[in-house]
C-alpha positions as CSV (number, residue, x, y, z in Angstrom):
1,M,16.4,45.2,5.2
2,Q,17.5,41.7,4.4
3,F,17.1,42.5,0.6
4,R,19.3,45.6,0.8
5,L,22.0,43.7,2.7
6,K,22.0,40.9,0.2
7,N,22.5,43.5,-2.7
8,H,25.3,45.2,-0.8
9,V,27.1,41.8,-0.4
10,I,26.7,41.0,-4.1
11,F,28.0,44.5,-4.9
12,L,31.1,44.0,-2.7
13,I,31.7,40.6,-4.3
14,L,31.6,42.2,-7.8
15,L,34.0,44.9,-6.7
16,L,36.4,42.4,-5.2
17,F,36.3,39.6,-7.6
18,G,34.0,40.2,-10.6
19,F,34.8,43.7,-11.8
20,D,38.1,44.5,-13.5
21,S,38.2,47.8,-15.5
22,S,41.4,46.8,-17.1
23,A,39.5,44.0,-19.0
24,Q,38.0,46.7,-21.2
25,T,40.3,46.4,-24.3
26,G,40.2,48.2,-27.5
27,C,41.8,51.1,-29.4
28,T,43.0,53.7,-26.9
29,D,44.4,56.4,-29.3
30,P,42.0,59.4,-29.8
31,Q,43.5,60.0,-33.2
32,A,42.5,56.6,-34.6
33,Q,39.3,56.1,-36.6
34,N,38.1,53.4,-34.3
35,Y,39.0,55.0,-31.0
36,D,37.0,53.5,-28.1
37,V,36.5,56.0,-25.3
38,N,35.7,53.1,-22.9
39,A,38.9,51.1,-23.7
40,V,41.5,51.0,-20.9
41,T,43.9,48.4,-22.4
42,N,45.2,48.8,-25.9
43,D,44.7,45.7,-28.0
44,G,46.6,46.9,-31.0
45,S,43.4,47.3,-33.2
46,C,43.8,51.1,-33.9
47,L,43.1,52.0,-37.5
48,Y,44.3,55.4,-38.8
49,P,43.3,57.6,-41.7
50,T,45.8,58.1,-44.5
51,T,48.5,60.3,-43.0
52,A,50.9,62.4,-45.0
53,Y,53.9,64.4,-43.7
54,L,56.6,66.2,-45.6
55,P,59.9,66.4,-43.7
56,Q,61.9,69.6,-43.8
57,L,64.9,69.6,-46.1
58,I,68.1,70.7,-44.2
59,A,70.6,70.2,-47.0
60,N,71.7,68.3,-50.1
61,L,74.6,66.2,-48.8
62,V,78.1,66.1,-50.3
63,P,79.2,63.3,-52.7
64,A,81.1,61.6,-49.8
65,L,77.6,60.7,-48.5
66,D,76.1,59.5,-51.8
67,E,75.5,56.0,-50.3
68,N,74.7,56.9,-46.7
69,S,72.8,54.1,-45.0
70,G,72.2,54.9,-41.4
71,L,72.1,57.6,-38.7
72,I,72.4,58.1,-35.0
73,F,72.2,61.3,-32.9
74,S,74.3,61.6,-29.8
75,T,74.7,64.7,-27.7
76,T,74.3,67.3,-30.5
77,R,76.2,65.1,-32.9
78,I,75.0,63.2,-36.0
79,F,76.9,60.2,-37.2
80,S,76.4,58.5,-40.6
81,I,77.8,55.5,-42.5
82,N,78.0,54.5,-46.1
83,D,76.9,51.0,-47.3
84,G,78.9,48.2,-48.9
85,G,82.0,48.7,-51.0
86,N,82.8,52.0,-49.3
87,P,85.8,52.6,-47.0
88,P,85.2,51.6,-43.3
89,K,84.5,55.1,-42.1
90,I,82.0,56.9,-39.9
91,Q,81.2,60.5,-40.8
92,E,80.3,63.0,-38.1
93,L,77.9,65.7,-39.4
94,S,76.8,69.1,-38.2
95,Q,73.1,69.7,-37.7
96,Q,73.3,71.6,-41.1
97,G,74.5,68.4,-42.9
98,D,78.2,69.3,-43.3
99,I,80.9,66.7,-42.7
100,I,82.9,68.0,-39.8
101,R,85.0,64.8,-39.0
102,T,85.7,61.4,-40.5
103,V,86.5,58.4,-38.2
104,H,88.3,55.4,-39.6
105,V,87.4,51.9,-38.2
106,D,90.7,50.1,-38.1
107,S,91.5,46.8,-39.7
108,L,88.0,46.1,-41.0
109,Q,86.2,45.8,-44.3
110,N,82.9,47.4,-45.1
111,I,81.2,44.3,-46.7
112,D,77.7,45.8,-46.5
113,W,77.2,48.2,-43.7
114,E,73.5,49.1,-43.6
115,A,72.7,50.5,-40.1
116,I,74.2,52.2,-37.1
117,S,72.8,52.2,-33.5
118,Q,73.9,53.0,-30.0
119,S,73.7,52.3,-26.3
120,D,74.9,54.5,-23.5
121,S,78.5,53.2,-24.0
122,T,78.7,51.5,-27.3
123,V,78.0,52.2,-31.0
124,F,76.9,49.3,-33.2
125,I,77.3,49.0,-36.9
126,G,75.2,46.3,-38.7
127,D,77.3,44.6,-41.4
128,F,74.3,42.5,-42.4
129,G,73.2,43.8,-45.9
130,N,72.3,40.6,-47.7
131,N,70.7,41.2,-51.1
132,S,71.5,37.8,-52.3
133,G,70.3,36.0,-49.1
134,N,73.4,33.8,-49.1
135,R,75.7,35.4,-46.6
136,T,77.1,33.3,-43.8
137,N,79.3,36.0,-42.4
138,L,76.7,38.4,-41.0
139,H,78.1,40.4,-38.1
140,I,77.7,43.5,-36.0
141,L,80.5,45.8,-35.0
142,K,80.9,47.1,-31.4
143,I,82.8,50.4,-31.0
144,N,83.4,52.3,-27.8
145,K,81.3,55.4,-28.0
146,N,83.7,57.6,-26.1
147,E,86.5,56.7,-28.6
148,L,84.2,57.4,-31.5
149,Q,83.5,60.9,-30.1
150,N,87.1,61.8,-29.5
151,L,89.4,59.8,-31.8
152,D,89.9,59.7,-35.6
153,T,90.7,56.0,-35.6
154,V,88.8,53.5,-33.6
155,Q,88.9,49.7,-33.0
156,A,85.8,47.4,-33.3
157,N,84.9,44.0,-32.1
158,K,82.7,41.6,-34.1
159,I,79.5,39.8,-33.1
160,H,78.8,37.1,-35.6
161,F,75.2,36.0,-35.9
162,Y,72.7,33.9,-37.9
163,Y,68.9,33.9,-38.2
164,S,67.1,31.3,-36.2
165,D,64.8,30.4,-39.1
166,Q,67.1,30.5,-42.0
167,V,67.9,27.0,-43.3
168,T,68.8,27.6,-46.9
169,F,71.4,29.9,-48.3
170,S,70.8,29.5,-52.0
171,N,68.3,32.3,-52.4
172,T,67.7,34.5,-55.5
173,V,68.8,38.2,-55.4
174,N,66.1,40.4,-54.0
175,Q,63.6,37.5,-53.8
176,H,63.9,36.4,-50.2
177,N,63.3,37.6,-46.6
178,F,66.8,37.5,-45.0
179,D,68.1,40.9,-45.9
180,C,68.4,43.5,-43.2
181,E,69.1,47.2,-43.1
182,A,67.5,48.2,-39.7
183,F,68.2,47.7,-36.0
184,F,68.4,49.4,-32.7
185,F,69.7,48.7,-29.2
186,Y,67.2,48.4,-26.4
187,Q,67.4,46.8,-22.9
188,D,70.6,44.8,-23.4
189,S,69.6,43.4,-26.8
190,L,69.8,44.3,-30.4
191,H,66.5,44.3,-32.3
192,L,66.7,43.7,-36.0
193,F,64.1,44.4,-38.7
194,T,64.4,42.7,-42.0
195,K,63.8,43.9,-45.5
196,G,61.3,41.5,-46.9
197,W,61.9,41.4,-50.6
198,E,59.6,38.4,-51.2
199,N,56.5,39.3,-49.2
200,L,56.9,42.9,-48.0
201,Y,56.8,41.9,-44.4
202,T,59.4,42.9,-41.9
203,K,60.6,40.3,-39.4
204,H,61.6,41.3,-35.8
205,Y,64.6,39.4,-34.5
206,V,66.2,39.7,-31.0
207,L,70.0,39.3,-30.6
208,T,71.1,39.2,-27.0
209,I,74.5,40.9,-26.4
210,N,76.9,38.6,-24.6
211,N,80.6,37.6,-24.7
212,Q,80.1,34.9,-27.3
213,D,81.7,35.4,-30.7
214,S,78.6,33.9,-32.5
215,V,75.0,34.2,-31.4
216,V,71.6,33.5,-32.8
217,A,69.1,36.2,-33.8
218,E,65.8,34.8,-32.5
219,L,62.7,35.5,-34.6
220,R,60.0,37.1,-32.4
221,D,57.3,38.5,-34.8
222,S,56.5,39.9,-38.2
223,L,54.4,42.7,-39.6
224,F,53.1,43.4,-43.1
225,V,54.5,46.9,-44.0
226,D,53.8,46.8,-47.7
227,G,57.3,48.0,-48.5
228,L,61.0,47.6,-47.6
229,I,62.3,48.7,-44.2
230,T,65.6,50.5,-44.4
231,D,66.2,51.8,-40.9
232,A,64.8,51.8,-37.4
233,T,65.2,53.9,-34.2
234,I,63.8,53.9,-30.7
235,D,63.5,56.7,-28.1
236,P,64.5,54.9,-24.9
237,T,62.5,57.3,-22.7
238,T,59.1,57.0,-24.3
239,E,59.8,53.6,-26.0
240,R,58.5,55.0,-29.3
241,I,59.8,53.2,-32.4
242,L,60.1,54.4,-36.0
243,L,60.6,52.1,-38.9
244,L,61.7,53.8,-42.1
245,G,61.0,52.3,-45.5
246,Y,60.0,52.8,-49.1
247,K,57.7,51.1,-51.6
248,N,58.0,50.6,-55.3
249,N,54.8,51.9,-56.8
250,G,55.5,50.7,-60.3
251,S,58.2,51.4,-62.9
252,N,60.8,51.7,-60.1
253,F,59.1,54.9,-58.8
254,Y,59.5,54.9,-55.0
255,T,57.5,56.5,-52.2
256,S,58.8,56.6,-48.6
257,F,57.0,56.0,-45.3
258,V,57.5,55.7,-41.6
259,Y,55.7,53.3,-39.2
260,L,55.2,54.9,-35.8
261,L,55.0,52.1,-33.2
262,F,53.9,52.9,-29.6
263,D,51.9,51.7,-26.6
264,Y,52.9,48.0,-27.1
265,V,53.5,45.2,-24.6
266,Q,57.1,44.8,-23.5
267,H,59.2,43.6,-26.5
268,Q,56.2,42.8,-28.6
269,F,56.7,45.9,-30.7
270,F,53.9,45.0,-33.2
271,S,51.3,44.5,-30.5
272,G,50.4,48.2,-30.0
273,N,49.6,51.1,-32.3
274,K,51.0,50.9,-35.8
275,R,50.6,54.2,-37.6
276,R,51.9,54.6,-41.1
277,I,53.0,58.1,-42.2
278,E,53.5,58.7,-45.9
279,L,56.6,61.0,-46.5
280,G,56.6,61.7,-50.2
281,N,58.3,60.4,-53.3
282,M,61.8,59.9,-54.6
283,L,61.7,63.1,-56.6
284,T,61.4,65.1,-53.4
285,L,63.2,62.8,-50.9
286,S,65.6,60.6,-53.0
287,Q,65.9,57.1,-51.4
288,T,65.4,57.2,-47.7
289,E,67.9,55.1,-45.8
290,G,68.5,56.5,-42.3
291,I,66.4,57.7,-39.4
292,T,67.2,58.8,-35.8
293,F,65.5,60.5,-32.9
294,E,66.9,63.7,-31.6
295,S,64.1,64.2,-29.0
296,S,61.1,62.0,-28.1
297,T,59.1,63.3,-31.1
298,S,61.7,64.8,-33.5
299,G,64.8,63.8,-35.4
300,Y,66.6,63.3,-38.7
301,I,66.1,61.4,-41.9
302,S,68.8,60.8,-44.5
303,A,68.6,59.7,-48.1
304,E,71.1,58.3,-50.5
305,K,71.7,59.5,-54.1
306,I,69.5,58.1,-56.8
307,T,71.2,57.7,-60.2
308,S,69.4,56.2,-63.2
309,S,69.0,56.7,-66.9
310,L,65.9,58.9,-66.2
311,L,67.0,61.0,-63.3
312,T,69.6,61.9,-60.7
313,V,68.5,63.0,-57.2
314,S,71.1,64.2,-54.7
315,P,71.6,62.6,-51.2
316,K,69.8,64.6,-48.6
317,L,69.3,65.3,-44.9
318,F,65.9,66.1,-43.5
319,Q,64.4,67.0,-40.1
320,F,61.0,65.7,-38.9
321,D,58.7,66.5,-36.0
322,F,55.9,63.9,-35.2
323,T,54.6,65.7,-32.2
324,S,51.2,66.2,-33.8
325,Y,50.7,62.4,-34.2
326,L,51.4,61.8,-30.5
327,E,48.9,64.4,-29.2
328,N,45.4,65.3,-30.4
329,P,45.8,68.1,-32.9
330,T,43.2,69.8,-35.0
331,S,45.6,71.3,-37.5
332,F,48.9,70.8,-39.2
333,V,51.7,73.1,-38.1
334,N,54.8,73.5,-40.3
335,P,57.5,71.5,-38.5
336,T,60.0,74.4,-38.1
337,N,57.3,76.8,-36.8
338,E,59.3,79.3,-38.8
339,Y,56.3,80.4,-40.8
340,E,53.6,79.8,-38.2
341,I,51.1,78.4,-40.8
342,K,48.1,76.4,-39.8
343,V,46.2,74.2,-42.2
344,Y,42.9,72.6,-41.0
345,P,41.0,70.4,-40.8
346,I,43.1,67.4,-41.6
347,P,41.7,65.1,-43.0
348,A,39.4,67.5,-44.9
349,N,36.3,66.8,-46.9
350,E,35.0,70.0,-48.6
351,F,37.2,72.9,-47.6
352,I,40.6,73.7,-46.1
353,Q,41.3,76.8,-44.1
354,I,44.8,78.3,-44.1
355,D,45.9,80.7,-41.3
356,L,48.9,82.8,-42.1
357,P,51.0,85.0,-39.8
358,E,49.9,88.7,-39.5
359,N,50.9,91.1,-42.2
360,S,51.3,88.3,-44.8
361,N,50.6,88.9,-48.5
362,Q,47.7,87.1,-50.1
363,P,49.3,83.7,-51.1
364,E,49.5,82.0,-54.4
365,I,48.3,78.5,-53.7
366,K,48.8,75.4,-55.9
367,I,47.6,71.9,-55.2
368,K,49.8,69.1,-56.3
369,D,49.3,65.3,-56.1
370,F,51.7,62.7,-54.7
371,L,53.7,62.6,-58.0
372,N,54.3,66.4,-57.8
373,R,51.8,67.1,-60.6
374,R,49.7,70.2,-60.3
375,V,46.0,69.4,-60.1
376,S,44.7,72.9,-59.5
377,D,45.9,76.5,-59.3
378,Q,43.7,78.1,-56.6
379,S,45.3,81.5,-56.5
380,Q,42.2,83.1,-58.2
381,S,39.6,81.4,-56.1
382,V,40.7,81.7,-52.5
383,N,38.2,83.4,-50.3
384,E,39.7,84.5,-47.0
385,N,42.2,81.7,-47.4
386,K,39.5,79.1,-47.6
387,I,40.1,76.5,-50.4
388,D,37.4,74.5,-52.0
389,I,38.6,70.9,-52.4
390,R,35.3,69.2,-53.3
391,F,36.5,68.5,-56.8
392,L,39.4,66.4,-55.6
393,Q,39.3,62.6,-55.4
394,N,40.1,61.1,-52.0
395,G,43.9,60.8,-51.3
396,V,47.0,62.6,-50.3
397,Y,47.9,66.0,-51.8
398,F,50.3,68.9,-51.1
399,L,49.6,72.6,-50.8
400,E,52.3,74.8,-52.3
401,L,52.0,78.3,-50.8
402,N,54.0,81.2,-52.3
403,Y,53.9,84.4,-50.2
404,N,56.2,87.0,-48.8
405,N,58.9,85.7,-51.2
406,R,58.7,82.3,-49.5
407,T,57.5,78.8,-50.7
408,V,56.1,76.4,-48.2
409,I,54.8,72.9,-49.0
410,I,52.3,71.3,-46.6
411,P,50.6,67.9,-47.1
412,F,46.9,67.3,-46.5
413,I,44.4,64.5,-46.9
414,K,41.1,64.6,-48.8
415,E,38.5,62.2,-47.5
């Protein structure tokens, strides 16, 4: 009896003082490769398989948006800006990509507008493009959101700022880490994410909004993104963050990506899950420059025109839906749900199964690589829409399906 009582006392002591389930840390995302079913607290260690996603093209944009450089979505409206050297104007777009209104920002110059963001009452424009790394006139414009939505000419106030860790202003063009093209507003502060030309990191700065004319952008953290960040957006309800960027894969051939950041600690945005999603290459996307949430999982991506001696790619507007990366899917569903196609499993090892809508014709199926080169024509070897991919090397590929007078492109991963 005395022994049992002693054990009960020890058990109660452990419950009260010695046992804390929250101390079990690890990867808490079931989609991660190192998911820990016993983990209660996310420690930011989640590792993800190579993830490919092809956003849906809405439209090629008009020449007035050749140099578009940022997006916001506000109550069914899309607003875009052009970058440096263009007139100080904001374009309102329809959800089909047409310009339906142009708003002039009075008495200001567009030195290098690179991003646009918003709070409930204010729209912010980041005039902080800094390719040379020597600007001492970095600033952010504040515009009344109600005026933007209802007037054709608006006034703006400036917030001048400087980086807390910049001590030299004699940098070499595109060889420094004090350029910026991405920011968003969150909880009374602006959060800036730099374009790290020198080391392919992005640095996170916090700029507290106050009544001062000049403020400091405080460095908080950095993240190796293996590319250049060109825009950022946050869903204020779920606190999910998207960082848009691109990478030079050699000979100035660019591929685009998004970092999905979620389940982090307060303003430590890089402390949680960091999932990289590959979007495709410049031939398909052009140069991606703007991103915005429309809902907690979906939104829009814009790209500026590419012009070189080798090719010209029009500016574009895309739609994305990342719902599948925030749940626990077993298949890929085309973002529009227009075609009701399912491709699974993803990632795949030996075979891929394709489920088409009822009464569909037998599809012609091509497999292409990340550079849009055909690696196989599977139209003669499909057995009940089951595709043999054992001959492929590991990596990201695209299925091009032609059926019922439609062409659908869906990414998949071979592991």
